[in-house]
N, C-alpha and C positions, 0 to 999 in steps of 0.2 A: 650168875650175875650178882647176887647178894655178896658172895665172897669177894668178887672183884671190887665192888664198891667199898667193902670194909677195908681191904688192903690199901686202896687209894686214900681212904680217909686217914688211916694210920700214917701213911707216907707224908700226907699234907695235914698234919694234926691240927694246926690252928687255922687253916684255910686262908683264903684271900678275901679281901674286903669286897663286898657285893656292890659297893658304891661306885658309880662311874667316875673315872678320873676327870679332873678339870682340865680339859684340853680346849684351847681357844680355836674357833673356826677361823681359818685364814681368809677365805672369801666365799661368797655365795653367788652362783651363776644366774643366768636369766630364767632358769626353771626352778630357782630357789633350792638348788642342790648344794648343800654345805660341804666344803672341803677343808681338810686339815693338812698341815705340812708335816710329813713324817720324815724326820732327819735320817733314820736308819736306811732308807732307800732313796732319799733325796727326791721326794715326789709329793705332789698334792693329791690326796686320795679322798674320794667322796665318803663322808661319814656313813651314808646309807647305801644299801643296795638300791639300784635304780627302781623308782616307784612307779606304780600304775599311772599316776598323774604326770610323771616325767616322760614316760614312754608314749602316752596318748597323743601329744602333739606331733611326734615323729610318725606314729602310725597313720594319723590322719593326713599328714603332708605327703607321705610316700606311698600310701595304699598298701603297705606291707601286710602280709597275712598275719593275723593275730587272733588266735583262738582263745575264747574265754574258758576258764577252768570250770569244772563241775561243782565248784563250791564258791560261795560269795567272797568277793574281795572289795575293799574300799580303796579310795584314792591313795591312801598311805601304805598299802600293802606292796610287796615287791612285784614288779612286772615279771610274769612267767610265760611259759610257752614261747620263749624267745631263743632262737638258735644262735650259735656263735657268729654266723653271718649277719644275723639281725643286729646283734650287739655291735659288730664292727660298723655296720651301716648307721646305727644310731650315733656312734662316736663321730663319724665323718659328717653326718648331717648337723649335729650340734656344733662341731668345730667350725664349719662353714658359716653357720648362723651367727656365731659369736666372734669369729676371728681368733679362735684358740685351737689348741691341739688336744684332743681327748683320745684315750685309748684304754684298753684293759690292763690290769696288772699282769706282769709276766709271772711265770711259774716260780722263778727264783725270788722275785719280790714277795710273792705270797708266802713262800717258805720263810723268808727273813721276818716278815710281819708276824708269823706264827712262832718265831723264836727257834727255828731249826737251823742247824749248821750242816748243810748238805754239800756234797762234792760237786763243783761246777762242771766237771767233765763227765758226769754220769747222767744218762738219759732219765727223764722223769719216771718212766715205768720201771727203772732199775734202782731207784733210790731205796735204801733200807727203811724198814718201818721205824717210826719214832716212838719206841716203847716208853710209856709213861708220860708222853706229851700229846695232848689231845687238841682238838680244834679250839677249845677255850683256854688252853694252857695246862699246867701240871696239877691244878687243884682237883678235888674229887668232883664227879658228876653231881649236879644239883639242879633243881628246877629253875634256877636263875641264870644258868650258863648259856641258855639258848633254846630255840624251838626245835626239838628233835622228836623222833617217833616214840611217844610216851603213852601213858595211860589215857590221856585225853584223846589221842589218836586211836588207841585201841577200842575205846568205848564207841567211837563212831564207825570204825571200819572193821570191827571184829569179825563180822560175818563174810566180808569180801576181800580181806587182805591177809595173805599168808606170810606173816612176819612176826618176829619177836620184838615187842616194844619194851622200852625202858621202864623200870619200876620207880617212876616218879610222875608227877603231873605238872607240866609247865603251863597249863591253862589254854593251850591252843591245839586243836586237832589238825588244822590246815595251816596256811600261812598266817603270820601275825603281822600287825602293823609294824613297820620298821621302827627301831628304837624301843621296842617293848621290854628289852632286857638291858642290863648295864653294858656300857661301852667297854672295850678293852683298853689296855694301857696306851694305845695310840689314839684313842678317842673314836674308834670305829665301832659302829653298832652292827650286830648280826654277822660279825666276822665268823662266828660259830653259829651254825644252824640257820633256820628259816628257809632259805633256798640255797642250793649249790650255786657257785659263782663261776662263770666262764673265765679262764685266763688265756693269755695270748698264745701259748706255745703248743707244739705238737706233743702228744703223749708218747709216741713211739718212733722218734727219729732213729735212723734215717728213712724209715719206711713212710712216715708221715701220712698215716691213714686216719688217725683219731685226734680229737682235741681233748682238753682237760677241763674238768670242773672240780672245785675244791670247796671245803668248808662245811659240808654236811647240810642236811635239810630236814624239814618236818617229817620226811619219810625215812630218815636215817636212824637205825637203832643197833646195828651190828657193831660189836666192839672193834673189829678191824677197820670199819669205815669211820669210826670216831677218832682214829689216830690223825694227828695233824699232817702226817706224811701221806695220807691216803689221797690218791688221785682217781677221780672217776673218768674212765675213757668213754667218750661219746663222739658220734659223727658230727661234723661241723654244721650240718643242716638239720639236726634233730631238734624238735621243740617238745619240751617236757614241762609238766605242771610243778615240778620241784626244782627247776633250774632257772636262774636269773643271772644278773651280772652287776658288777660294781665298776665304776670308771675312775680313771686317773686324769688329771689335767696337767699337761706339760708346760702350758703357756698361760699364765694368769692374766 
C-alpha cells in the first residue's frame, strides 16, 4: 500500500487544492436539500447525499421499514439502510409533495461526473477499470479526499472486521456528517466516500438481476474498490449500513 501511495504522489506531484470550489447553489427544496446545476450532464444534482433529516419525514409519512445502524448518527449524517426501492419511493414521494420530478443519477451520469470516458454500448459490469482515476479524482489518496476505511475505522473495528484499512486517518470510523470533506469540482460533497450511492441502472443487463452502488464508503479500503469505475452489485431490496443515495431534480 505504501508503494502505491508513493507512486500516486509522484504522478500527481503538486497535488490538487484541498479547498472546495466556489459553486453556487441553484435552488434549495422544501427539505432544505441544496442542488447545483451540473452542465456536463445537464442536470440539477443534490450537493449532499440524502441526509437522516431529509429521509425522516418520508419514513414517517409512508411507514417504510428503516432500521437504525449499530453506531450513532446525527440529523446531518447520510441516511443508510435504504434499499434501491426505498430510494425510488423517496423520489416519488418528494416529487408529488413538491410538484417536481426527482430521480437517482444514472450510471452513465455518475461516470461523467467522475471524469470517466466509458463506452455507452458496454454494460456496467463489463466496463474496464479506470486505472489511475479514483472516486476522488487522479490526485493521491489523502485524509481529506473522503471518508473511507482508514485507521479511525481500524481502531474501532479491529477485533471484529476482517479487512485491510488505509494507512491514513480521516477522523471518522463510521459515517460522517455530510460536507465534512471538500466538495469536488462540480460542487458535490461526499461524491467520494462516506456511503455508497445507489444509481438508476442495472448492473448486469440484459439479465437484470442486480442494481449498482458507486462512490465508495466508510467501509471501503481495497484498491480495486477505490477506482472510479468500480460498481458494487447489490440486490434492489437490500438495506446496508454503508449504502445511501443522492438525488437529481429534473424540474426545478
